[in-house]
C-alpha positions in Angstrom: -19.6 32.5 -55.7 -16.9 30.0 -56.2 -19.4 27.2 -57.5 -20.4 29.5 -60.4 -17.0 30.6 -61.7 -15.7 29.2 -64.9 -13.4 31.1 -67.2 -13.3 28.9 -70.3 -15.6 28.4 -73.2 -15.3 26.4 -76.3 -13.4 28.2 -79.1 -16.1 30.3 -80.9 -15.8 33.8 -82.2 -19.7 34.2 -81.7 -19.5 33.8 -77.9 -17.7 36.4 -75.6 -17.9 36.2 -71.8 -17.3 39.6 -70.2 -17.0 40.5 -66.6 -18.9 43.7 -66.0 -16.9 44.6 -62.9 -14.6 42.8 -60.4 -16.9 40.7 -58.5 -16.4 40.1 -54.7 -19.3 37.9 -53.9 -18.0 36.6 -50.7 -17.4 40.2 -49.5 -21.0 41.3 -50.5 -22.3 38.2 -48.7 -20.3 39.0 -45.6 -21.7 42.4 -45.4 -25.3 41.3 -46.0 -25.1 38.3 -43.7 -23.6 40.4 -40.8 -26.2 43.0 -41.3 -29.2 40.8 -42.0 -28.6 38.4 -39.1 -28.0 41.1 -36.6 -31.5 42.6 -37.0 -34.5 41.9 -34.8 -36.3 40.2 -37.8 -33.3 38.4 -39.3 -33.2 38.7 -43.0 -31.1 37.4 -46.1 -31.3 38.8 -49.6 -32.7 36.3 -52.0 -30.0 36.9 -54.7 -27.9 34.4 -52.7 -30.4 31.6 -53.6 -28.7 31.4 -57.0 -25.4 29.5 -56.7 -25.1 26.6 -59.1 -27.2 24.3 -57.0 -29.8 27.0 -56.2 -30.2 27.7 -59.9 -30.7 24.0 -60.8 -33.2 23.7 -57.9 -35.1 26.7 -59.2 -35.3 24.9 -62.7 -36.8 21.9 -60.9 -39.3 24.1 -59.1 -40.3 25.5 -62.5 -41.3 22.0 -63.7 -43.5 20.9 -60.7 -47.2 21.1 -61.4 -48.0 23.6 -58.6 -45.6 26.2 -59.8 -47.7 27.9 -62.4 -45.7 31.2 -63.0 -42.8 29.7 -65.2 -45.2 27.5 -67.2 -47.7 30.4 -67.7 -45.0 32.9 -68.7 -43.4 30.4 -71.1 -46.7 29.7 -72.8 -47.4 33.5 -73.2 -43.9 33.9 -74.6 -44.4 31.1 -77.1 -47.7 32.6 -78.2 -46.7 36.2 -78.3 -43.0 36.4 -79.1 -43.7 36.8 -82.8 -45.9 40.0 -82.1 -43.2 41.3 -79.7 -40.4 40.9 -82.2 -42.3 42.3 -85.1 -43.1 45.4 -82.9 -39.6 45.9 -81.5 -37.2 44.4 -84.2 -34.3 44.7 -81.8 -30.7 44.8 -82.8 -29.8 43.4 -79.4 -31.7 41.6 -76.6 -30.3 42.1 -73.2 -31.7 39.8 -70.4 -31.3 40.6 -66.8 -31.0 37.5 -64.6 -31.0 35.1 -67.6 -30.3 31.9 -65.8 -30.6 29.0 -68.2 -32.2 31.1 -71.0 -34.7 28.4 -71.7 -37.7 30.9 -72.1 -35.6 33.2 -74.1 -35.5 30.6 -76.9 -39.2 31.7 -77.8 -37.9 35.2 -78.5 -35.0 33.8 -80.5 -37.3 31.6 -82.5 -39.4 34.7 -83.4 -36.2 36.5 -84.3 -35.2 33.7 -86.6 -38.6 33.6 -88.1 -38.6 37.3 -88.8 -35.1 37.6 -90.2 -34.2 39.8 -87.2 -30.8 38.4 -86.2 -30.4 40.3 -82.9 -27.2 39.6 -80.8 -28.0 38.2 -77.3 -26.6 39.7 -74.1 -27.4 37.4 -71.1 -26.6 38.9 -67.7 -26.2 36.7 -64.6 -24.0 36.3 -61.6 -23.3 32.6 -62.4 -20.7 32.3 -65.0 -21.1 28.6 -65.4 -24.8 28.9 -66.1 -24.0 31.6 -68.7 -21.5 29.4 -70.5 -23.8 26.3 -70.4 -26.7 28.2 -71.8 -24.6 30.1 -74.4 -23.0 26.9 -75.8 -26.6 25.5 -76.1 -28.0 28.4 -77.9 -25.1 28.6 -80.3 -26.0 25.0 -81.4 -29.7 26.1 -81.9 -29.1 29.3 -83.9 -26.3 29.4 -86.4 -26.6 33.3 -86.8 -26.6 34.0 -83.1 -23.8 36.1 -81.4 -23.7 36.2 -77.7 -21.8 38.5 -75.3 -22.5 36.9 -71.9 -22.2 39.4 -69.1 -21.1 38.2 -65.7 -22.4 40.6 -63.0 -25.1 41.6 -60.6 -27.8 43.8 -61.9 -28.9 44.7 -58.5 -25.7 46.7 -58.2 -26.9 49.1 -60.9 -26.6 49.6 -64.5 -23.4 51.8 -64.9 -21.3 49.0 -66.2 -23.8 47.7 -69.0 -22.2 47.8 -72.4 -23.6 50.1 -75.1 -24.8 48.9 -78.4 -25.8 50.4 -81.9 -29.5 50.3 -82.8 -32.5 49.3 -80.9 -32.3 47.1 -77.7 -35.0 45.0 -76.1 -34.3 44.6 -72.3 -35.9 41.5 -70.9 -36.7 40.8 -67.2 -38.8 37.7 -66.8 -39.9 35.3 -64.1 -41.7 37.7 -61.9 -38.5 38.7 -60.4 -39.6 42.3 -60.1 -41.8 41.0 -57.3 -38.8 40.2 -55.1 -38.3 44.0 -54.6 -40.5 46.1 -52.3 -42.6 49.0 -53.8 -39.8 51.6 -53.4 -37.0 49.5 -54.6 -39.0 48.2 -57.6 -39.8 51.8 -58.7 -36.2 52.8 -58.3 -35.0 49.8 -60.2 -37.4 50.5 -63.1 -36.5 54.2 -63.1 -32.7 53.4 -63.2 -33.4 51.0 -66.1 -35.5 53.7 -67.9 -32.6 56.0 -67.6 -30.4 53.5 -69.6 -33.0 53.3 -72.4 -32.9 55.1 -75.7 -36.0 56.2 -77.4 -36.0 53.1 -79.6 -35.6 50.7 -76.8 -38.1 48.6 -75.1 -38.5 46.5 -71.9 -40.3 43.2 -71.8 -41.3 42.6 -68.2 -42.9 39.5 -66.8 -44.9 39.8 -63.4 -47.1 37.5 -61.4 -50.7 38.4 -60.7 -53.0 38.5 -57.6 -55.0 35.4 -57.4 -56.7 32.8 -55.2 -54.4 32.5 -52.1 -54.8 28.6 -52.3 -53.1 28.7 -55.7 -50.3 30.9 -54.4 -49.7 28.8 -51.3 -49.4 25.6 -53.4 -46.9 27.3 -55.8 -44.5 28.1 -52.9 -44.9 24.8 -50.9 -44.7 22.2 -53.7 -45.3 18.7 -52.7 -41.9 17.4 -53.9 -40.0 19.8 -51.5 -37.8 21.6 -54.2 -38.9 25.0 -52.9 -38.0 24.0 -49.3 -34.6 22.8 -50.5 -34.1 26.0 -52.5 -35.0 28.1 -49.4 -32.5 26.1 -47.2 -29.8 26.3 -49.8 -29.0 29.8 -48.8 -27.6 28.4 -45.5 -25.4 26.1 -47.5 -24.0 29.1 -49.3 -23.2 30.9 -46.0 -21.5 27.6 -44.8 -19.4 27.3 -47.9 -18.4 30.9 -48.5 -18.2 32.1 -44.9 -17.2 28.9 -43.0 -20.7 28.8 -41.4 -22.1 26.0 -39.3 -25.7 26.0 -40.1 -27.5 22.7 -40.2 -30.2 23.3 -42.8 -32.3 20.5 -41.4 -32.7 22.5 -38.2 -34.6 25.2 -40.2 -38.2 24.7 -41.5 -39.4 26.2 -44.8 -42.5 28.2 -44.6 -44.2 30.3 -47.2 -47.5 32.2 -46.9 -49.5 34.8 -48.7 -49.8 38.2 -46.9 -53.0 39.6 -48.4 -52.5 43.1 -47.0 -49.3 43.5 -48.9 -50.3 41.2 -51.8 -47.0 39.2 -51.5 -45.7 35.8 -50.7 -43.3 35.8 -47.8 -40.7 33.1 -47.4 -39.0 32.2 -44.1 -36.7 29.8 -42.5 -37.9 28.9 -39.0 -35.5 27.6 -36.5 -36.9 24.2 -35.2 -35.0 24.5 -31.7 -33.1 26.7 -29.5 -29.6 27.0 -31.2 -26.6 29.2 -31.6 -24.9 29.0 -35.0 -21.3 30.0 -35.5 -20.1 31.7 -38.6 -16.3 31.6 -38.4 -15.6 33.9 -41.4 -17.4 36.7 -39.5 -16.3 35.8 -36.1 -20.0 35.8 -35.3 -22.4 33.8 -33.3 -26.1 33.9 -34.2 -28.7 33.0 -31.6 -32.1 31.5 -32.6 -35.0 30.9 -30.4 -37.5 28.2 -31.3 -39.8 29.4 -34.1 -37.6 32.4 -34.8 -37.2 33.0 -38.5 -34.9 34.4 -41.1 -36.9 36.2 -43.8 -35.5 35.2 -47.2 -37.8 36.4 -49.9 -40.9 38.3 -50.8 -42.6 37.8 -54.1 -45.1 40.5 -54.7 -48.2 39.9 -56.9 -49.8 42.7 -59.0 -53.2 43.8 -60.2 -53.1 45.4 -63.7 -53.8 48.8 -62.1 -51.0 48.4 -59.6 -48.7 47.5 -62.4 -49.6 50.4 -64.6 -49.2 52.7 -61.7 -45.6 51.3 -60.9 -44.3 51.5 -64.4 -45.8 55.0 -65.0 -44.1 56.2 -61.9 -40.8 55.0 -63.2 -41.2 56.9 -66.5 -42.3 54.0 -68.7 -45.3 53.8 -71.0 -47.3 50.6 -71.5 -47.2 49.5 -75.2 -48.7 46.0 -75.0 -50.0 43.9 -72.2 -50.4 40.1 -72.8 -52.2 37.9 -70.3 -53.7 34.4 -70.3 -57.5 33.7 -70.1 -57.2 33.0 -66.3 -55.3 36.4 -65.8 -52.6 34.5 -63.8 -49.7 36.4 -65.2 -48.7 39.5 -67.2 -46.2 40.0 -70.0 -45.9 43.8 -70.4 -44.0 45.5 -73.4 -42.9 48.9 -72.1 -41.3 51.9 -73.8 -39.7 55.1 -72.6 -41.5 57.1 -75.2 -45.0 58.4 -74.7 -46.7 55.6 -76.5 -50.3 54.8 -75.6 -51.0 51.3 -74.7 -53.1 49.7 -77.4 -54.9 46.9 -75.7 -54.7 44.0 -73.3 -54.3 40.9 -75.3 
């Protein structure tokens, strides 16, 4: 998206920005919006949350007291990164959906402490976010080399660059939960197909818990999640000449216990027709009619083990806090028996 494009970095031989493929975000968005808003249950893919404003709103969400996932995952990483790096000793770390790379610093700190000077390959659709994060990390780690990858991992892994030695793939934030069961299994299986026998995947997933805790996490009192949800309408307005009034849509998030997932919607507060000039399209909304914008699936340890095994991955280590709110799972393509839950 235009707000996330920036082609310059400061002069530094340790930092390269690479386009994985020719990006056509407006074209992808046009296809997805036309299809999604033509369905009986209107739907928009959550990847369009993350323009520059959406990424910064998500950072604010991660700081509110109600939103435990980011805080819990970061604490687990801080505590267990040393064990993970000692186990893997990667030559490269490739992070899918790296965003601001703040949590990744725990892994890089562990690399520094263990004299394991891995190169870092952050992958994200937002070039500006990659450049800002990369420049910050260069100041923190004198030994670090960064090859920032601008692209959309949801389009597949065919364009990922190769590397020599072992690689640690990192997929944090519970983002796997944004995919339904079939897509999550397909995603992990595709990633498994990229992995060599000495590679690992570090996966962060949210766990099933008290629905009241889940509800509060996605309906924060400061309204950041509501603004984040509505921002997808701003993206359509900017990129496709849409005429959405975000204030005419109410944020709603609830836990679907039957499917073990949070569902986020934008509900029209009135009867309205929205024009999208770039698509030559009028979209009709009745009062209370919703656009389904996101799911966030929550896992039990058993469901997680079943999913990863179906994708051809073996559990090596499983880290969780005392309250069982979150899981960090280290996975291998090899037939390695899981040692224990820590």
